[in-house]
TORPA-4810 file (N, C-alpha, C, O; in nm, 3 decimals):
<nodes>
NODE_1_0.086_-0.117_0.000_0.000_0.000_0.000_0.090_0.123_0.000_0.172_0.140_0.091_M
NODE_2_0.076_0.208_-0.099_0.160_0.328_-0.106_0.090_0.453_-0.056_0.155_0.554_-0.028_S
NODE_3_-0.042_0.448_-0.044_-0.118_0.561_0.010_-0.222_0.508_0.108_-0.264_0.392_0.099_V
NODE_4_-0.263_0.592_0.198_-0.367_0.552_0.293_-0.504_0.565_0.225_-0.524_0.651_0.140_F
NODE_5_-0.596_0.479_0.264_-0.730_0.486_0.205_-0.799_0.618_0.238_-0.770_0.681_0.340_P
NODE_6_-0.890_0.659_0.152_-0.968_0.781_0.178_-1.043_0.765_0.310_-1.103_0.661_0.336_E
NODE_7_-1.039_0.869_0.392_-1.106_0.864_0.521_-1.022_0.804_0.633_-1.069_0.794_0.746_G
NODE_8_-0.898_0.764_0.603_-0.811_0.707_0.705_-0.783_0.810_0.814_-0.754_0.926_0.784_F
NODE_9_-0.793_0.769_0.939_-0.767_0.859_1.052_-0.653_0.804_1.137_-0.652_0.685_1.171_L
NODE_10_-0.559_0.889_1.173_-0.453_0.852_1.266_-0.508_0.858_1.408_-0.597_0.938_1.436_W
NODE_11_-0.456_0.775_1.495_-0.497_0.780_1.635_-0.375_0.762_1.725_-0.270_0.716_1.681_G
NODE_12_-0.391_0.798_1.847_-0.283_0.783_1.944_-0.338_0.797_2.085_-0.445_0.855_2.106_G
NODE_13_-0.264_0.745_2.180_-0.309_0.753_2.319_-0.190_0.738_2.412_-0.086_0.685_2.374_A
NODE_14_-0.205_0.785_2.533_-0.108_0.760_2.639_-0.180_0.770_2.772_-0.289_0.827_2.783_L
NODE_15_-0.117_0.714_2.872_-0.174_0.718_3.007_-0.099_0.822_3.089_0.018_0.850_3.062_A
NODE_16_-0.164_0.878_3.188_-0.103_0.981_3.271_0.029_0.934_3.332_0.125_1.010_3.339_A
NODE_17_0.035_0.807_3.377_0.157_0.759_3.442_0.273_0.745_3.344_0.387_0.729_3.387_N
NODE_18_0.248_0.751_3.214_0.355_0.745_3.115_0.414_0.882_3.087_0.524_0.892_3.032_Q
NODE_19_0.345_0.988_3.124_0.392_1.121_3.086_0.412_1.218_3.203_0.484_1.317_3.187_S
NODE_20_0.352_1.194_3.316_0.359_1.291_3.425_0.491_1.291_3.499_0.539_1.397_3.540_E
NODE_21_0.552_1.176_3.519_0.681_1.169_3.586_0.675_1.212_3.731_0.571_1.199_3.796_G
NODE_22_0.787_1.262_3.783_0.798_1.314_3.920_0.765_1.210_4.025_0.690_1.239_4.119_A
NODE_23_0.820_1.089_4.012_0.787_0.983_4.107_0.833_1.012_4.249_0.779_0.955_4.344_F
NODE_24_0.931_1.098_4.266_0.980_1.128_4.402_0.912_1.250_4.463_0.950_1.292_4.572_R
NODE_25_0.815_1.306_4.397_0.747_1.427_4.444_0.617_1.393_4.514_0.547_1.300_4.473_E
NODE_26_0.583_1.467_4.617_0.453_1.455_4.681_0.422_1.318_4.738_0.306_1.278_4.743_G
NODE_27_0.525_1.245_4.781_0.503_1.113_4.841_0.480_1.002_4.740_0.447_0.890_4.780_G
NODE_28_0.496_1.030_4.611_0.477_0.926_4.509_0.593_0.828_4.513_0.705_0.864_4.549_K
NODE_29_0.565_0.704_4.478_0.668_0.602_4.469_0.682_0.551_4.327_0.620_0.603_4.235_G
NODE_30_0.764_0.448_4.310_0.784_0.388_4.179_0.660_0.311_4.136_0.588_0.255_4.218_L
NODE_31_0.635_0.310_4.005_0.525_0.232_3.948_0.583_0.128_3.854_0.705_0.124_3.833_T
NODE_32_0.499_0.044_3.796_0.547_-0.056_3.701_0.611_0.009_3.579_0.705_-0.047_3.523_T
NODE_33_0.564_0.125_3.538_0.624_0.195_3.425_0.766_0.239_3.459_0.853_0.238_3.372_V
NODE_34_0.791_0.277_3.584_0.925_0.317_3.626_1.021_0.199_3.631_1.143_0.218_3.628_D
NODE_35_0.969_0.079_3.638_1.052_-0.041_3.654_1.068_-0.121_3.526_1.107_-0.238_3.532_M
NODE_36_1.039_-0.063_3.411_1.056_-0.134_3.284_1.205_-0.159_3.262_1.284_-0.065_3.271_I
NODE_37_1.245_-0.283_3.235_1.387_-0.314_3.215_1.444_-0.239_3.094_1.373_-0.211_2.998_P
NODE_38_1.573_-0.209_3.102_1.641_-0.142_2.992_1.778_-0.205_2.976_1.821_-0.284_3.060_H
NODE_39_1.846_-0.170_2.871_1.983_-0.215_2.852_1.996_-0.347_2.778_1.900_-0.400_2.723_G
NODE_40_2.117_-0.397_2.779_2.156_-0.513_2.700_2.079_-0.641_2.733_2.052_-0.720_2.643_E
NODE_41_2.042_-0.662_2.859_1.973_-0.786_2.899_1.823_-0.763_2.919_1.757_-0.840_2.990_H
NODE_42_1.769_-0.661_2.857_1.629_-0.623_2.875_1.532_-0.739_2.848_1.444_-0.765_2.929_R
NODE_43_1.547_-0.807_2.736_1.453_-0.914_2.701_1.463_-1.031_2.798_1.361_-1.092_2.831_M
NODE_44_1.582_-1.063_2.843_1.598_-1.173_2.940_1.523_-1.142_3.068_1.461_-1.231_3.127_A
NODE_45_1.528_-1.017_3.113_1.454_-0.977_3.233_1.305_-0.986_3.207_1.231_-1.040_3.290_V
NODE_46_1.259_-0.934_3.093_1.116_-0.936_3.061_1.062_-1.079_3.052_0.948_-1.105_3.091_K
NODE_47_1.144_-1.170_3.002_1.101_-1.310_2.986_1.120_-1.392_3.113_1.082_-1.509_3.117_L
NODE_48_1.178_-1.332_3.216_1.197_-1.403_3.342_1.320_-1.493_3.344_1.337_-1.573_3.435_G
NODE_49_1.407_-1.480_3.244_1.528_-1.562_3.237_1.639_-1.504_3.324_1.730_-1.576_3.365_L
NODE_50_1.631_-1.376_3.352_1.727_-1.310_3.440_1.646_-1.244_3.550_1.549_-1.173_3.523_E
NODE_51_1.685_-1.267_3.674_1.602_-1.225_3.788_1.640_-1.090_3.848_1.563_-1.035_3.926_K
NODE_52_1.755_-1.036_3.813_1.796_-0.909_3.872_1.828_-0.807_3.763_1.870_-0.843_3.653_T
NODE_53_1.806_-0.683_3.795_1.842_-0.574_3.705_1.856_-0.447_3.786_1.805_-0.438_3.897_F
NODE_54_1.925_-0.348_3.730_1.945_-0.222_3.802_1.837_-0.122_3.761_1.782_-0.129_3.652_S
NODE_55_1.809_-0.029_3.850_1.711_0.075_3.825_1.782_0.196_3.767_1.881_0.243_3.823_V
NODE_56_1.733_0.248_3.654_1.792_0.368_3.593_1.768_0.486_3.685_1.662_0.497_3.746_A
NODE_57_1.864_0.574_3.695_1.849_0.692_3.783_1.849_0.817_3.702_1.837_0.926_3.759_R
</nodes>
């Protein structure tokens, strides 16, 4: 497909916890979004093959 069909509409969404940040402000703590694995062993952590990972600061 080289063009979008007539009437095609783009959409998008996000949740407040993905954009608001400031987890250390006002008594807020870490959420699951703050604990998403990153780095070289990211997939191993996500799949449960590696049990430890560091928290980005």
